[in-house]
N, C-alpha and C positions, 0 to 999 in steps of 0.2 A: 631178596624181595622186600623184606621188612624194612631194610635200610632205605631202599628206593621209595617205599610208601611213606616212610617217615620224612624223607627229604621233600617229597612232593607236598606233603601236608604242611611242612614249614614254609615252603615257597608260596603255597596257596594262602596260608594265614597272613604272610607278609603282604601279599597283593591286596587282600581284603582290608588289612589295616591301613595300607597306603591310600586306598580308595576312600575309605571312611574318613581318614584324616583330611584328605583333600576336600571332601564334601563339607566337613565341619568348618574348614577354613573359609570356604565360599559363603557358607551360611553366616558365619561370624562377621565377615566383611560386608555382606549384603551386596546388592547390585551396584555397579559403577554409577556414580552421580555425575551427569554431564553438566558442565557449567556453560550457559548460553547468555551472552551479553546482548541485550536488546537496546539499540539506540534509535530514538524517534526524533524526527527533525522539528516537529511543531506540535502544539497542543490543539488539536481539533478533532471533531467526531470521526471523520473518515479514517484518519491515522490511528485513532484509538481503537476503532473497529478492526483495523488490520492487526494490531497487537493482540487484541482479545481473540480474534479468529485464529491467529498463529498458535497461540497457547492451546486453543481448543483442538486445532488440527494435530498438534503434537500429542495431545492427550488421546485423541482417537487412534493414533499410531502407536500408543503404548508408553509415551513419555509423560509421567505424572509428576507434577511439581511436588517436591518434598519427598519423593520416593526415588526417582532415578534421574531427575533433572532439577537444576537450580537456575532460576532466572535472575539476572541483574538488569535492572531497567533504569534508563536515564533519558531525559528529554533535553534537546539542545535549544529549544525555544527560538528556532530559526536563526541561531547564531553559529556561523561556520567555525569560529575558533573554539566554541564550546563543543562542537561535534568532534573536533580533533582531540580535545582533552578526554572526551568520553572513550574514544577507541584506544587512545594511549593507555588509559586506565585499564581497559579490558585486556590489552596486551600484557600489562604488568600482572594482572590477575590470572593470566594464562587460561583464558576461556577456551573451551573446546569448539565453540562456534561463535562467530560474530554475526548478529542479525541486524539489518538496517531497514528502517521504514522511511521511505521517500528518497528521491534521487540524490539530493545533496548529501544525505547521510550515507547512502550506498557508496558514493564516490569517495568519501573520506574513509569509510571502512575498508574499501578495497585498497586504497593507497597505503593505509596503515599496516595491513596484513599481507601486502604483496611480498612474495618471496618466502613466506612462511608456510607451514603445514596447516594453519588454522583456516578452515573454510569460511567464506563469507556468503550469507544468503540474504537476499533483499526482497522487498515487496513494495508496491505502490511506486514503481519506477516506470514512467510512461514510455520512455524510449531508451532501453538499455544499450542500443547500438550507438545512438548519439551521445549517451553518457559515457561511452567507452568502457562499458562493463561487459560487452559482448561483441563478437565479430559480426560481419555482415550476414553470415549464414546462421546466426543465432547461437553459435558455439561460444563458450565462455572465453573472456579475454584473459582469464587466469583462474585462480582457485575461487571462483565467484559465480553464483547463479541465483535464480529467484523467479519472481513473477512480475509481469507488467500490468499496469492498469490503463493501458492504451484506451483513450477515449473513443467511443463510437461517434466520431465527428459528423459523418454524413447523416446518421440517424437523428442527431441533435439538430442539425440544420433543417432537416425535413420537419421535425416537430415544431420548431420555431415558426417556420413559414406556414405550416398548416394551422397553428393556433392563431397566428397574427399575420394574415396574408398581406397586409399593408406595411409590414415591417421591411424596410429597405436597407437600413443601416444597423448592423449588429456589432455591439461593442465588446471588447475583451480587454481586461486588465491582466498584466503579467509582470513577473519579477525578472529583471534583466539577468540575474545570476542562475536562473533555473532553466537548464537546457531542455527539460521536459516541456516547458511552456512554449518555448520558441519553436520546437518541432510541431507541436499541436497547432500553433497559429499558422504555420506554413500549410498544414493540411486544410485548415479552414479556408485560407485564401485560395487554395487550388480548387476548392469546390464551390466557392462563392458564386461564380457566374452561372453554374448549373441551377442554383436556387434563386437567381436574380437578386442577390443581396451584395452589399459592400461590407467588408470587415474593417472596423475602426479599432485601432489598438492604442493603448496608453500604458506606458511602463512605469514601474516603481523600482526603487533600489532596496527599500526596507518598509516595514509596516507603518512607520510614522508618515510615509509619503501618501498613504491611502486617501485621506480627506481631500487634499488638493487634486490628486489624480482623478478621483471620482467627480469632483466638481468640473474638471476639465473635459471629461469624456461624455457625461450624461447629456449635455445639450446637443451633442452631435449624433445621437443614436435613437433608435426606436425600441430596441431591446438589448439586454445584456446577456452574455452567457459566460459562465465560469469554466475555468480549466481545472486541472488538479494541481494548480499552483499553490504551494503550501502557505506562502506569506499572504497571498490574497485571501485564501480561504480562512486563515486564522483571523483575518480582520474583516470578514464578510459582513458583520453587523453595520459597519460604516456604509458599505455599498447598499445594503438593503434599505436602510433608513432614508438615505438620500434619494434612491431610485423610487421608493414608495411615494415620497413627497411629490415627485414629478410624474407619477403614474407610468413608470417605465418598468415593464416586466423583467425580472432577473431569472434566468434559467440556471439551474445547478448542474454539477457534473456527476453527482451521485445522490443516493437516497437521503443521506443525513442532511445535506444542504436544503433539500426540499422541505424536510420537516422543520428546518430552522428559518424558513421564510422565503425560499425561492419558489417560483410558481410551479415549475415542473422540471423534469429531467429524463432524458434517455440515459440512464445512469447504471453504475455498477454497484454490486453488493460487496462492500469491503470486508465484511465478516467472512464471506465465502472466499474472497481473494486471500485473506489471511490464513484460512484453513488450508487452501491449496498450497500455500507456502510452507505451512507446518508439516504437511505430508511429505513435501520434498526434503525438508530439513531432517525429518525422521529417517528417511532412506539413507541420507548421508551419514548420520550418526550411527546407524546400524551397519554401515559398511556395504549396503546394497547398491549404492551409487556414489559417484564422486562429483564434487562441485566443479572440478576442472574439466569435466566431460559432459555434464548435464546441461542441455540447452535451456534457456529461460522459457517460461510458459506464459501464455496470455489468457486471461479470463475473457471468454467470448460472449457470454450471455448478458445483454443489456436489456433493461426493462423500463417501462414508462412509470414514473412516479409523479403524482399530482397532489397539489395542495389547494383544496377547494376553499379553505379559509382565506388564503391570499387572493384568490379570484374574487371572493365576496368582498373583502376589505377594499380592493382597488376598483371594484365595480366593472370588471371586464366581462364582456359578452363572449363566453367560450362555449363551443359546441359540447353538449352533454355527452357525446360519444367518447370524449377523451376519458371521462371518469369510468366508462364501461371498459375501455381498453387497458386502463391502468393496472399494473401488478399490485400497487398499493396506493391508497388515497388517504391523505391526512386532512382533517378538518380542524386542526389547531396548529399553533406555532410554538415551538419550545425554545427556550433561551439557552 
């Protein structure tokens, strides 16, 4: 009996020692630090908000920068070749996740990491299906998922025609290489007759084309509306300045554009869109979900944003009820 007791004691002591040693090793190593590469297509407020919202959403889900997650951030400045370089760098750095902000960036990220185990998560992609990031049923095309900033096109058309009933020609500038813009224009055209307007479009290939494109389209329209077109939005001051000179109202596609000089928008909150993406990313990193099975998500809440300073500066006679309805009203213009 004594020998058995002694043997049991030795075994128990060994188990306790092993457990304690294991705990010490985990404590010494600390939590795994996940490396997330964030590629952003352009430098403008809505995409900046997506990035900030993503980091905040990750934090809400338990991923704190400097503790268990490291972010690597790069901006392509609307340059496709730069986007490719960014994700090739992330591949070399063996990131645990590639994050992409805007459609062109998401397409490059997916192409770069296709066939690997590295998940790609995107945000601010207007039409993931048209961008070939998702199948027709919303399932991922590969190890890729994220959130869509699909525009509330009909709500925007309704707003334009309510604020300016005499507006018959609505102009849209877009970049030929951005499939998100092309799909949005098709939706505008499909709804135009319902609101008794004509959609007038003008394309650009790059940001430097904006001045001539704006000069070409403004004489043909009564109002302008922006898409989530990254190149156009990055060069929005050109449009605002020239449209203001001709007293043509410019409608934004989200709240940031309204604060920067657009008259109004039935727009999205890109901070919230980024947070939603961060929550999805956290589930993938925790192993609670997989990017190759998780359907992309669409932010559905669009709100009215209004800039009364723009209305005042341009001398428009706008029904005061719009200010009452607005989720947020600005009385200044930020640069």
